[in-house]
PDB file of N, CA, C and O in Angstrom, chain B, residues numbered from 101:
ATOM      1  N   UNK B 101     210.993  67.670 -29.533  1.00  0.00           N
ATOM      2  CA  UNK B 101     209.499  67.298 -29.449  1.00  0.00           C
ATOM      3  C   UNK B 101     209.069  67.465 -27.981  1.00  0.00           C
ATOM      4  O   UNK B 101     209.773  67.112 -27.035  1.00  0.00           O
ATOM      5  N   UNK B 102     207.898  68.013 -27.872  1.00  0.00           N
ATOM      6  CA  UNK B 102     207.260  68.174 -26.546  1.00  0.00           C
ATOM      7  C   UNK B 102     206.759  66.884 -26.095  1.00  0.00           C
ATOM      8  O   UNK B 102     206.319  66.082 -26.919  1.00  0.00           O
ATOM      9  N   UNK B 103     206.793  66.602 -24.752  1.00  0.00           N
ATOM     10  CA  UNK B 103     206.334  65.351 -24.210  1.00  0.00           C
ATOM     11  C   UNK B 103     204.832  65.052 -24.380  1.00  0.00           C
ATOM     12  O   UNK B 103     204.414  63.896 -24.326  1.00  0.00           O
ATOM     13  N   UNK B 104     204.010  66.132 -24.589  1.00  0.00           N
ATOM     14  CA  UNK B 104     202.512  66.031 -24.792  1.00  0.00           C
ATOM     15  C   UNK B 104     202.156  66.700 -25.956  1.00  0.00           C
ATOM     16  O   UNK B 104     202.911  67.548 -26.431  1.00  0.00           O
ATOM     17  N   UNK B 105     201.013  66.396 -26.508  1.00  0.00           N
ATOM     18  CA  UNK B 105     200.397  67.042 -27.670  1.00  0.00           C
ATOM     19  C   UNK B 105     199.078  67.774 -27.295  1.00  0.00           C
ATOM     20  O   UNK B 105     198.177  67.160 -26.723  1.00  0.00           O
ATOM     21  N   UNK B 106     198.968  69.091 -27.620  1.00  0.00           N
ATOM     22  CA  UNK B 106     197.740  69.782 -27.277  1.00  0.00           C
ATOM     23  C   UNK B 106     196.767  69.581 -28.460  1.00  0.00           C
ATOM     24  O   UNK B 106     197.002  70.071 -29.565  1.00  0.00           O
ATOM     25  N   UNK B 107     195.711  68.874 -28.204  1.00  0.00           N
ATOM     26  CA  UNK B 107     194.867  68.549 -29.438  1.00  0.00           C
ATOM     27  C   UNK B 107     193.524  69.302 -29.438  1.00  0.00           C
ATOM     28  O   UNK B 107     192.775  69.193 -30.408  1.00  0.00           O
ATOM     29  N   UNK B 108     193.198  70.061 -28.378  1.00  0.00           N
ATOM     30  CA  UNK B 108     191.845  70.720 -28.364  1.00  0.00           C
ATOM     31  C   UNK B 108     191.928  71.931 -29.150  1.00  0.00           C
ATOM     32  O   UNK B 108     192.887  72.691 -29.018  1.00  0.00           O
ATOM     33  N   UNK B 109     190.969  72.161 -29.971  1.00  0.00           N
ATOM     34  CA  UNK B 109     190.921  73.347 -30.738  1.00  0.00           C
ATOM     35  C   UNK B 109     189.918  74.350 -30.069  1.00  0.00           C
ATOM     36  O   UNK B 109     188.787  73.979 -29.755  1.00  0.00           O
ATOM     37  N   UNK B 110     190.363  75.635 -29.859  1.00  0.00           N
ATOM     38  CA  UNK B 110     189.605  76.676 -29.152  1.00  0.00           C
ATOM     39  C   UNK B 110     189.413  77.741 -30.133  1.00  0.00           C
ATOM     40  O   UNK B 110     190.366  78.355 -30.611  1.00  0.00           O
ATOM     41  N   UNK B 111     188.105  77.987 -30.462  1.00  0.00           N
ATOM     42  CA  UNK B 111     187.773  79.154 -31.414  1.00  0.00           C
ATOM     43  C   UNK B 111     188.091  80.422 -30.689  1.00  0.00           C
ATOM     44  O   UNK B 111     187.825  80.611 -29.502  1.00  0.00           O
ATOM     45  N   UNK B 112     188.704  81.312 -31.515  1.00  0.00           N
ATOM     46  CA  UNK B 112     188.924  82.683 -30.978  1.00  0.00           C
ATOM     47  C   UNK B 112     187.863  83.534 -31.707  1.00  0.00           C
ATOM     48  O   UNK B 112     187.731  83.477 -32.929  1.00  0.00           O
ATOM     49  N   UNK B 113     187.136  84.297 -30.943  1.00  0.00           N
ATOM     50  CA  UNK B 113     186.104  85.095 -31.446  1.00  0.00           C
ATOM     51  C   UNK B 113     186.236  86.516 -30.966  1.00  0.00           C
ATOM     52  O   UNK B 113     186.374  86.777 -29.771  1.00  0.00           O
ATOM     53  N   UNK B 114     186.190  87.466 -31.949  1.00  0.00           N
ATOM     54  CA  UNK B 114     186.337  88.826 -31.533  1.00  0.00           C
ATOM     55  C   UNK B 114     185.100  89.264 -31.017  1.00  0.00           C
ATOM     56  O   UNK B 114     184.087  89.130 -31.703  1.00  0.00           O
ATOM     57  N   UNK B 115     185.051  89.821 -29.786  1.00  0.00           N
ATOM     58  CA  UNK B 115     183.884  90.336 -29.095  1.00  0.00           C
ATOM     59  C   UNK B 115     184.207  91.611 -28.520  1.00  0.00           C
ATOM     60  O   UNK B 115     184.992  91.635 -27.572  1.00  0.00           O
ATOM     61  N   UNK B 116     183.682  92.731 -28.988  1.00  0.00           N
ATOM     62  CA  UNK B 116     183.959  94.061 -28.558  1.00  0.00           C
ATOM     63  C   UNK B 116     183.054  94.492 -27.455  1.00  0.00           C
ATOM     64  O   UNK B 116     181.877  94.681 -27.764  1.00  0.00           O
ATOM     65  N   UNK B 117     183.418  94.677 -26.214  1.00  0.00           N
ATOM     66  CA  UNK B 117     182.527  94.945 -25.037  1.00  0.00           C
ATOM     67  C   UNK B 117     181.627  96.218 -25.393  1.00  0.00           C
ATOM     68  O   UNK B 117     180.466  96.205 -24.984  1.00  0.00           O
ATOM     69  N   UNK B 118     182.029  97.186 -26.041  1.00  0.00           N
ATOM     70  CA  UNK B 118     181.239  98.287 -26.394  1.00  0.00           C
ATOM     71  C   UNK B 118     180.025  97.942 -27.120  1.00  0.00           C
ATOM     72  O   UNK B 118     179.010  98.606 -26.913  1.00  0.00           O
ATOM     73  N   UNK B 119     180.018  96.943 -27.978  1.00  0.00           N
ATOM     74  CA  UNK B 119     178.905  96.630 -28.716  1.00  0.00           C
ATOM     75  C   UNK B 119     177.889  95.842 -27.902  1.00  0.00           C
ATOM     76  O   UNK B 119     176.731  95.760 -28.310  1.00  0.00           O
ATOM     77  N   UNK B 120     178.297  95.219 -26.689  1.00  0.00           N
ATOM     78  CA  UNK B 120     177.379  94.524 -25.856  1.00  0.00           C
ATOM     79  C   UNK B 120     177.075  95.155 -24.527  1.00  0.00           C
ATOM     80  O   UNK B 120     177.165  94.556 -23.455  1.00  0.00           O
ATOM     81  N   UNK B 121     176.695  96.456 -24.679  1.00  0.00           N
ATOM     82  CA  UNK B 121     176.338  97.162 -23.470  1.00  0.00           C
ATOM     83  C   UNK B 121     174.757  97.459 -23.402  1.00  0.00           C
ATOM     84  O   UNK B 121     174.254  97.796 -22.330  1.00  0.00           O
ATOM     85  N   UNK B 122     174.082  97.344 -24.425  1.00  0.00           N
ATOM     86  CA  UNK B 122     172.533  97.478 -24.369  1.00  0.00           C
ATOM     87  C   UNK B 122     171.993  96.176 -24.219  1.00  0.00           C
ATOM     88  O   UNK B 122     172.540  95.212 -24.755  1.00  0.00           O
ATOM     89  N   UNK B 123     170.913  96.058 -23.500  1.00  0.00           N
ATOM     90  CA  UNK B 123     170.281  94.828 -23.178  1.00  0.00           C
ATOM     91  C   UNK B 123     169.974  93.983 -24.355  1.00  0.00           C
ATOM     92  O   UNK B 123     170.169  92.769 -24.294  1.00  0.00           O
ATOM     93  N   UNK B 124     169.498  94.556 -25.440  1.00  0.00           N
ATOM     94  CA  UNK B 124     169.106  93.691 -26.541  1.00  0.00           C
ATOM     95  C   UNK B 124     170.328  93.050 -27.177  1.00  0.00           C
ATOM     96  O   UNK B 124     170.262  91.925 -27.672  1.00  0.00           O
ATOM     97  N   UNK B 125     171.470  93.784 -27.162  1.00  0.00           N
ATOM     98  CA  UNK B 125     172.747  93.303 -27.679  1.00  0.00           C
ATOM     99  C   UNK B 125     173.330  92.150 -26.825  1.00  0.00           C
ATOM    100  O   UNK B 125     173.698  91.108 -27.368  1.00  0.00           O
ATOM    101  N   UNK B 126     173.412  92.334 -25.503  1.00  0.00           N
ATOM    102  CA  UNK B 126     174.124  91.350 -24.708  1.00  0.00           C
ATOM    103  C   UNK B 126     173.155  90.148 -24.399  1.00  0.00           C
ATOM    104  O   UNK B 126     173.624  89.051 -24.097  1.00  0.00           O
ATOM    105  N   UNK B 127     171.851  90.357 -24.475  1.00  0.00           N
ATOM    106  CA  UNK B 127     170.963  89.207 -24.376  1.00  0.00           C
ATOM    107  C   UNK B 127     171.049  88.412 -25.587  1.00  0.00           C
ATOM    108  O   UNK B 127     170.892  87.199 -25.441  1.00  0.00           O
ATOM    109  N   UNK B 128     171.286  88.892 -26.843  1.00  0.00           N
ATOM    110  CA  UNK B 128     171.316  88.235 -27.992  1.00  0.00           C
ATOM    111  C   UNK B 128     172.427  87.208 -28.073  1.00  0.00           C
ATOM    112  O   UNK B 128     172.281  86.256 -28.839  1.00  0.00           O
ATOM    113  N   UNK B 129     173.537  87.326 -27.337  1.00  0.00           N
ATOM    114  CA  UNK B 129     174.673  86.511 -27.209  1.00  0.00           C
ATOM    115  C   UNK B 129     174.657  85.580 -25.931  1.00  0.00           C
ATOM    116  O   UNK B 129     175.595  84.836 -25.642  1.00  0.00           O
ATOM    117  N   UNK B 130     173.441  85.706 -25.164  1.00  0.00           N
ATOM    118  CA  UNK B 130     173.345  84.754 -24.052  1.00  0.00           C
ATOM    119  C   UNK B 130     173.784  85.355 -22.715  1.00  0.00           C
ATOM    120  O   UNK B 130     173.817  84.627 -21.723  1.00  0.00           O
ATOM    121  N   UNK B 131     174.134  86.692 -22.635  1.00  0.00           N
ATOM    122  CA  UNK B 131     174.547  87.302 -21.442  1.00  0.00           C
ATOM    123  C   UNK B 131     173.439  87.827 -20.673  1.00  0.00           C
ATOM    124  O   UNK B 131     172.443  88.216 -21.284  1.00  0.00           O
ATOM    125  N   UNK B 132     173.487  87.890 -19.364  1.00  0.00           N
ATOM    126  CA  UNK B 132     172.462  88.485 -18.542  1.00  0.00           C
ATOM    127  C   UNK B 132     172.753  89.815 -18.083  1.00  0.00           C
ATOM    128  O   UNK B 132     171.890  90.475 -17.505  1.00  0.00           O
ATOM    129  N   UNK B 133     174.015  90.295 -18.320  1.00  0.00           N
ATOM    130  CA  UNK B 133     174.444  91.601 -17.963  1.00  0.00           C
ATOM    131  C   UNK B 133     175.415  92.116 -19.077  1.00  0.00           C
ATOM    132  O   UNK B 133     175.857  91.317 -19.902  1.00  0.00           O
ATOM    133  N   UNK B 134     175.753  93.448 -19.110  1.00  0.00           N
ATOM    134  CA  UNK B 134     176.663  93.917 -20.140  1.00  0.00           C
ATOM    135  C   UNK B 134     178.083  93.253 -19.962  1.00  0.00           C
ATOM    136  O   UNK B 134     178.576  92.939 -18.878  1.00  0.00           O
ATOM    137  N   UNK B 135     178.643  93.096 -21.171  1.00  0.00           N
ATOM    138  CA  UNK B 135     180.004  92.419 -21.169  1.00  0.00           C
ATOM    139  C   UNK B 135     181.015  93.448 -20.527  1.00  0.00           C
ATOM    140  O   UNK B 135     180.958  94.638 -20.836  1.00  0.00           O
ATOM    141  N   UNK B 136     181.913  92.979 -19.654  1.00  0.00           N
ATOM    142  CA  UNK B 136     182.827  93.872 -19.038  1.00  0.00           C
ATOM    143  C   UNK B 136     183.805  94.363 -20.133  1.00  0.00           C
ATOM    144  O   UNK B 136     183.975  93.781 -21.204  1.00  0.00           O
ATOM    145  N   UNK B 137     184.425  95.488 -19.747  1.00  0.00           N
ATOM    146  CA  UNK B 137     185.348  96.172 -20.790  1.00  0.00           C
ATOM    147  C   UNK B 137     186.754  95.635 -20.645  1.00  0.00           C
ATOM    148  O   UNK B 137     187.729  96.360 -20.844  1.00  0.00           O
ATOM    149  N   UNK B 138     186.860  94.348 -20.292  1.00  0.00           N
ATOM    150  CA  UNK B 138     188.237  93.735 -20.271  1.00  0.00           C
ATOM    151  C   UNK B 138     188.042  92.292 -20.742  1.00  0.00           C
ATOM    152  O   UNK B 138     187.019  91.998 -21.362  1.00  0.00           O
ATOM    153  N   UNK B 139     188.955  91.409 -20.482  1.00  0.00           N
ATOM    154  CA  UNK B 139     188.838  90.032 -20.981  1.00  0.00           C
ATOM    155  C   UNK B 139     188.208  89.150 -20.047  1.00  0.00           C
ATOM    156  O   UNK B 139     188.163  87.951 -20.323  1.00  0.00           O
ATOM    157  N   UNK B 140     187.690  89.598 -18.924  1.00  0.00           N
ATOM    158  CA  UNK B 140     187.040  88.858 -17.821  1.00  0.00           C
ATOM    159  C   UNK B 140     186.042  87.815 -18.418  1.00  0.00           C
ATOM    160  O   UNK B 140     186.079  86.633 -18.074  1.00  0.00           O
ATOM    161  N   UNK B 141     185.159  88.297 -19.319  1.00  0.00           N
ATOM    162  CA  UNK B 141     184.193  87.417 -19.899  1.00  0.00           C
ATOM    163  C   UNK B 141     184.728  86.250 -20.641  1.00  0.00           C
ATOM    164  O   UNK B 141     184.275  85.125 -20.428  1.00  0.00           O
ATOM    165  N   UNK B 142     185.770  86.489 -21.591  1.00  0.00           N
ATOM    166  CA  UNK B 142     186.393  85.590 -22.361  1.00  0.00           C
ATOM    167  C   UNK B 142     187.196  84.646 -21.506  1.00  0.00           C
ATOM    168  O   UNK B 142     187.150  83.436 -21.727  1.00  0.00           O
ATOM    169  N   UNK B 143     187.859  85.103 -20.633  1.00  0.00           N
ATOM    170  CA  UNK B 143     188.719  84.126 -19.717  1.00  0.00           C
ATOM    171  C   UNK B 143     187.749  83.263 -18.906  1.00  0.00           C
ATOM    172  O   UNK B 143     188.002  82.073 -18.721  1.00  0.00           O
ATOM    173  N   UNK B 144     186.734  83.789 -18.458  1.00  0.00           N
ATOM    174  CA  UNK B 144     185.707  83.117 -17.725  1.00  0.00           C
ATOM    175  C   UNK B 144     185.202  81.966 -18.569  1.00  0.00           C
ATOM    176  O   UNK B 144     185.161  80.838 -18.077  1.00  0.00           O
ATOM    177  N   UNK B 145     184.826  82.184 -19.784  1.00  0.00           N
ATOM    178  CA  UNK B 145     184.385  81.131 -20.689  1.00  0.00           C
ATOM    179  C   UNK B 145     185.383  80.000 -20.899  1.00  0.00           C
ATOM    180  O   UNK B 145     185.057  78.813 -20.878  1.00  0.00           O
ATOM    181  N   UNK B 146     186.531  80.412 -21.088  1.00  0.00           N
ATOM    182  CA  UNK B 146     187.643  79.564 -21.307  1.00  0.00           C
ATOM    183  C   UNK B 146     187.872  78.593 -19.988  1.00  0.00           C
ATOM    184  O   UNK B 146     187.976  77.370 -20.082  1.00  0.00           O
ATOM    185  N   UNK B 147     187.928  79.249 -18.875  1.00  0.00           N
ATOM    186  CA  UNK B 147     187.889  78.395 -17.678  1.00  0.00           C
ATOM    187  C   UNK B 147     186.755  77.509 -17.365  1.00  0.00           C
ATOM    188  O   UNK B 147     186.899  76.487 -16.695  1.00  0.00           O
ATOM    189  N   UNK B 148     185.605  77.905 -17.858  1.00  0.00           N
ATOM    190  CA  UNK B 148     184.406  77.116 -17.733  1.00  0.00           C
ATOM    191  C   UNK B 148     184.531  75.945 -18.681  1.00  0.00           C
ATOM    192  O   UNK B 148     184.289  74.801 -18.296  1.00  0.00           O
ATOM    193  N   UNK B 149     184.883  76.203 -19.834  1.00  0.00           N
ATOM    194  CA  UNK B 149     185.106  75.163 -20.894  1.00  0.00           C
ATOM    195  C   UNK B 149     186.117  74.094 -20.340  1.00  0.00           C
ATOM    196  O   UNK B 149     185.896  72.902 -20.555  1.00  0.00           O
ATOM    197  N   UNK B 150     187.128  74.464 -19.691  1.00  0.00           N
ATOM    198  CA  UNK B 150     188.124  73.579 -19.266  1.00  0.00           C
ATOM    199  C   UNK B 150     187.972  73.068 -17.851  1.00  0.00           C
ATOM    200  O   UNK B 150     188.840  72.417 -17.269  1.00  0.00           O
ATOM    201  N   UNK B 151     186.748  73.428 -17.317  1.00  0.00           N
ATOM    202  CA  UNK B 151     186.436  73.135 -15.844  1.00  0.00           C
ATOM    203  C   UNK B 151     187.547  73.474 -14.945  1.00  0.00           C
ATOM    204  O   UNK B 151     187.916  72.620 -14.139  1.00  0.00           O
ATOM    205  N   UNK B 152     188.114  74.602 -14.987  1.00  0.00           N
ATOM    206  CA  UNK B 152     189.081  75.034 -14.132  1.00  0.00           C
ATOM    207  C   UNK B 152     188.481  75.715 -12.872  1.00  0.00           C
ATOM    208  O   UNK B 152     187.590  76.559 -12.978  1.00  0.00           O
ATOM    209  N   UNK B 153     188.981  75.336 -11.706  1.00  0.00           N
ATOM    210  CA  UNK B 153     188.612  75.861 -10.479  1.00  0.00           C
ATOM    211  C   UNK B 153     189.347  77.293 -10.359  1.00  0.00           C
ATOM    212  O   UNK B 153     190.369  77.512 -11.009  1.00  0.00           O
ATOM    213  N   UNK B 154     188.828  78.181  -9.567  1.00  0.00           N
ATOM    214  CA  UNK B 154     189.520  79.527  -9.350  1.00  0.00           C
ATOM    215  C   UNK B 154     191.003  79.413  -9.053  1.00  0.00           C
ATOM    216  O   UNK B 154     191.774  80.230  -9.557  1.00  0.00           O
ATOM    217  N   UNK B 155     191.456  78.420  -8.243  1.00  0.00           N
ATOM    218  CA  UNK B 155     192.802  78.323  -7.906  1.00  0.00           C
ATOM    219  C   UNK B 155     193.679  77.731  -9.100  1.00  0.00           C
ATOM    220  O   UNK B 155     194.905  77.670  -9.004  1.00  0.00           O
ATOM    221  N   UNK B 156     193.039  77.332 -10.145  1.00  0.00           N
ATOM    222  CA  UNK B 156     193.799  76.728 -11.279  1.00  0.00           C
ATOM    223  C   UNK B 156     193.869  77.660 -12.489  1.00  0.00           C
ATOM    224  O   UNK B 156     194.380  77.263 -13.536  1.00  0.00           O
ATOM    225  N   UNK B 157     193.354  78.922 -12.362  1.00  0.00           N
ATOM    226  CA  UNK B 157     193.419  79.847 -13.547  1.00  0.00           C
ATOM    227  C   UNK B 157     194.829  80.211 -13.964  1.00  0.00           C
ATOM    228  O   UNK B 157     195.013  80.713 -15.073  1.00  0.00           O
ATOM    229  N   UNK B 158     195.827  79.986 -13.138  1.00  0.00           N
ATOM    230  CA  UNK B 158     197.127  80.372 -13.500  1.00  0.00           C
ATOM    231  C   UNK B 158     197.756  79.510 -14.719  1.00  0.00           C
ATOM    232  O   UNK B 158     198.826  79.799 -15.253  1.00  0.00           O
ATOM    233  N   UNK B 159     196.955  78.427 -15.078  1.00  0.00           N
ATOM    234  CA  UNK B 159     197.374  77.705 -16.243  1.00  0.00           C
ATOM    235  C   UNK B 159     197.024  78.509 -17.526  1.00  0.00           C
ATOM    236  O   UNK B 159     197.539  78.178 -18.595  1.00  0.00           O
ATOM    237  N   UNK B 160     196.210  79.498 -17.454  1.00  0.00           N
ATOM    238  CA  UNK B 160     195.738  80.295 -18.535  1.00  0.00           C
ATOM    239  C   UNK B 160     196.634  81.502 -18.790  1.00  0.00           C
ATOM    240  O   UNK B 160     196.938  82.240 -17.853  1.00  0.00           O
ATOM    241  N   UNK B 161     197.065  81.724 -20.029  1.00  0.00           N
ATOM    242  CA  UNK B 161     197.986  82.921 -20.293  1.00  0.00           C
ATOM    243  C   UNK B 161     197.275  83.751 -21.247  1.00  0.00           C
ATOM    244  O   UNK B 161     197.031  83.299 -22.366  1.00  0.00           O
ATOM    245  N   UNK B 162     196.892  85.015 -20.888  1.00  0.00           N
ATOM    246  CA  UNK B 162     196.485  86.004 -21.878  1.00  0.00           C
ATOM    247  C   UNK B 162     197.550  86.853 -22.434  1.00  0.00           C
ATOM    248  O   UNK B 162     198.341  87.470 -21.721  1.00  0.00           O
ATOM    249  N   UNK B 163     197.559  86.876 -23.868  1.00  0.00           N
ATOM    250  CA  UNK B 163     198.536  87.629 -24.526  1.00  0.00           C
ATOM    251  C   UNK B 163     197.763  88.708 -25.259  1.00  0.00           C
ATOM    252  O   UNK B 163     196.953  88.428 -26.143  1.00  0.00           O
ATOM    253  N   UNK B 164     198.036  89.980 -24.862  1.00  0.00           N
ATOM    254  CA  UNK B 164     197.148  91.063 -25.438  1.00  0.00           C
ATOM    255  C   UNK B 164     198.000  92.340 -25.670  1.00  0.00           C
ATOM    256  O   UNK B 164     199.022  92.579 -25.028  1.00  0.00           O
ATOM    257  N   UNK B 165     197.484  93.157 -26.662  1.00  0.00           N
ATOM    258  CA  UNK B 165     198.177  94.351 -26.872  1.00  0.00           C
ATOM    259  C   UNK B 165     197.515  95.532 -26.234  1.00  0.00           C
ATOM    260  O   UNK B 165     197.865  96.656 -26.595  1.00  0.00           O
ATOM    261  N   UNK B 166     196.582  95.382 -25.311  1.00  0.00           N
ATOM    262  CA  UNK B 166     195.875  96.384 -24.523  1.00  0.00           C
ATOM    263  C   UNK B 166     196.340  96.150 -23.072  1.00  0.00           C
ATOM    264  O   UNK B 166     195.994  95.136 -22.465  1.00  0.00           O
ATOM    265  N   UNK B 167     197.087  97.047 -22.548  1.00  0.00           N
ATOM    266  CA  UNK B 167     197.701  96.870 -21.141  1.00  0.00           C
ATOM    267  C   UNK B 167     196.665  96.854 -20.204  1.00  0.00           C
ATOM    268  O   UNK B 167     196.881  96.133 -19.230  1.00  0.00           O
ATOM    269  N   UNK B 168     195.492  97.509 -20.231  1.00  0.00           N
ATOM    270  CA  UNK B 168     194.429  97.419 -19.316  1.00  0.00           C
ATOM    271  C   UNK B 168     193.872  96.002 -19.252  1.00  0.00           C
ATOM    272  O   UNK B 168     193.459  95.579 -18.173  1.00  0.00           O
ATOM    273  N   UNK B 169     193.839  95.258 -20.330  1.00  0.00           N
ATOM    274  CA  UNK B 169     193.346  93.924 -20.362  1.00  0.00           C
ATOM    275  C   UNK B 169     194.375  93.037 -19.594  1.00  0.00           C
ATOM    276  O   UNK B 169     193.986  92.217 -18.763  1.00  0.00           O
ATOM    277  N   UNK B 170     195.621  93.207 -19.869  1.00  0.00           N
ATOM    278  CA  UNK B 170     196.719  92.451 -19.170  1.00  0.00           C
ATOM    279  C   UNK B 170     196.585  92.750 -17.576  1.00  0.00           C
ATOM    280  O   UNK B 170     196.647  91.830 -16.761  1.00  0.00           O
ATOM    281  N   UNK B 171     196.410  94.024 -17.218  1.00  0.00           N
ATOM    282  CA  UNK B 171     196.491  94.325 -15.881  1.00  0.00           C
ATOM    283  C   UNK B 171     195.201  93.727 -15.235  1.00  0.00           C
ATOM    284  O   UNK B 171     195.303  93.148 -14.153  1.00  0.00           O
ATOM    285  N   UNK B 172     194.109  93.832 -15.795  1.00  0.00           N
ATOM    286  CA  UNK B 172     192.906  93.244 -15.317  1.00  0.00           C
ATOM    287  C   UNK B 172     193.018  91.705 -15.038  1.00  0.00           C
ATOM    288  O   UNK B 172     192.651  91.157 -13.998  1.00  0.00           O
ATOM    289  N   UNK B 173     193.590  91.085 -16.144  1.00  0.00           N
ATOM    290  CA  UNK B 173     193.749  89.607 -16.045  1.00  0.00           C
ATOM    291  C   UNK B 173     194.687  89.197 -14.907  1.00  0.00           C
ATOM    292  O   UNK B 173     194.441  88.179 -14.259  1.00  0.00           O
ATOM    293  N   UNK B 174     195.764  89.964 -14.640  1.00  0.00           N
ATOM    294  CA  UNK B 174     196.634  89.644 -13.651  1.00  0.00           C
ATOM    295  C   UNK B 174     195.946  89.872 -12.223  1.00  0.00           C
ATOM    296  O   UNK B 174     196.165  89.101 -11.288  1.00  0.00           O
ATOM    297  N   UNK B 175     195.162  90.903 -12.123  1.00  0.00           N
ATOM    298  CA  UNK B 175     194.455  91.193 -10.834  1.00  0.00           C
ATOM    299  C   UNK B 175     193.361  90.135 -10.558  1.00  0.00           C
ATOM    300  O   UNK B 175     192.864  90.063  -9.434  1.00  0.00           O
ATOM    301  N   UNK B 176     192.957  89.273 -11.608  1.00  0.00           N
ATOM    302  CA  UNK B 176     192.003  88.224 -11.423  1.00  0.00           C
ATOM    303  C   UNK B 176     192.722  86.876 -11.343  1.00  0.00           C
ATOM    304  O   UNK B 176     192.102  85.813 -11.330  1.00  0.00           O
ATOM    305  N   UNK B 177     194.045  86.964 -11.292  1.00  0.00           N
ATOM    306  CA  UNK B 177     194.743  85.701 -10.871  1.00  0.00           C
ATOM    307  C   UNK B 177     195.375  85.022 -12.145  1.00  0.00           C
ATOM    308  O   UNK B 177     196.024  83.998 -11.931  1.00  0.00           O
ATOM    309  N   UNK B 178     195.274  85.431 -13.344  1.00  0.00           N
ATOM    310  CA  UNK B 178     195.749  84.800 -14.589  1.00  0.00           C
ATOM    311  C   UNK B 178     197.147  85.340 -14.844  1.00  0.00           C
ATOM    312  O   UNK B 178     197.526  86.429 -14.414  1.00  0.00           O
ATOM    313  N   UNK B 179     197.889  84.512 -15.572  1.00  0.00           N
ATOM    314  CA  UNK B 179     199.074  84.954 -16.129  1.00  0.00           C
ATOM    315  C   UNK B 179     198.809  85.784 -17.359  1.00  0.00           C
ATOM    316  O   UNK B 179     197.892  85.425 -18.098  1.00  0.00           O
ATOM    317  N   UNK B 180     199.566  86.931 -17.676  1.00  0.00           N
ATOM    318  CA  UNK B 180     199.319  87.748 -18.841  1.00  0.00           C
ATOM    319  C   UNK B 180     200.530  88.299 -19.417  1.00  0.00           C
ATOM    320  O   UNK B 180     201.486  88.549 -18.682  1.00  0.00           O
ATOM    321  N   UNK B 181     200.575  88.506 -20.634  1.00  0.00           N
ATOM    322  CA  UNK B 181     201.762  89.076 -21.316  1.00  0.00           C
ATOM    323  C   UNK B 181     201.337  90.298 -22.228  1.00  0.00           C
ATOM    324  O   UNK B 181     200.458  90.196 -23.084  1.00  0.00           O
ATOM    325  N   UNK B 182     201.973  91.353 -21.995  1.00  0.00           N
ATOM    326  CA  UNK B 182     201.629  92.593 -22.793  1.00  0.00           C
ATOM    327  C   UNK B 182     202.576  92.547 -23.976  1.00  0.00           C
ATOM    328  O   UNK B 182     203.778  92.335 -23.815  1.00  0.00           O
ATOM    329  N   UNK B 183     201.990  92.760 -25.245  1.00  0.00           N
ATOM    330  CA  UNK B 183     202.804  92.775 -26.442  1.00  0.00           C
ATOM    331  C   UNK B 183     202.403  94.009 -27.204  1.00  0.00           C
ATOM    332  O   UNK B 183     201.257  94.446 -27.104  1.00  0.00           O
ATOM    333  N   UNK B 184     203.302  94.580 -27.954  1.00  0.00           N
ATOM    334  CA  UNK B 184     203.114  95.906 -28.741  1.00  0.00           C
ATOM    335  C   UNK B 184     202.947  95.462 -30.152  1.00  0.00           C
ATOM    336  O   UNK B 184     202.774  96.293 -31.044  1.00  0.00           O
TER     337      UNK B 184
END
């Protein structure tokens, strides 16, 4: 048994950056600029929701099947795992 219980539910939403490149599309979901072509937007939302400071992002782990997303996450200070 783990010493603590993780109780917060986090919705997982598929958001494809290619869809959110035109102004009408990215403004419709509340963005003020096109969505990046990696997980930067999604990871930023998660950190905001958890009130994480930049030096605390290492508690977040991205698991992704797109190596470019994993690479970008690592470059931004996150832990990331590439799966096939």
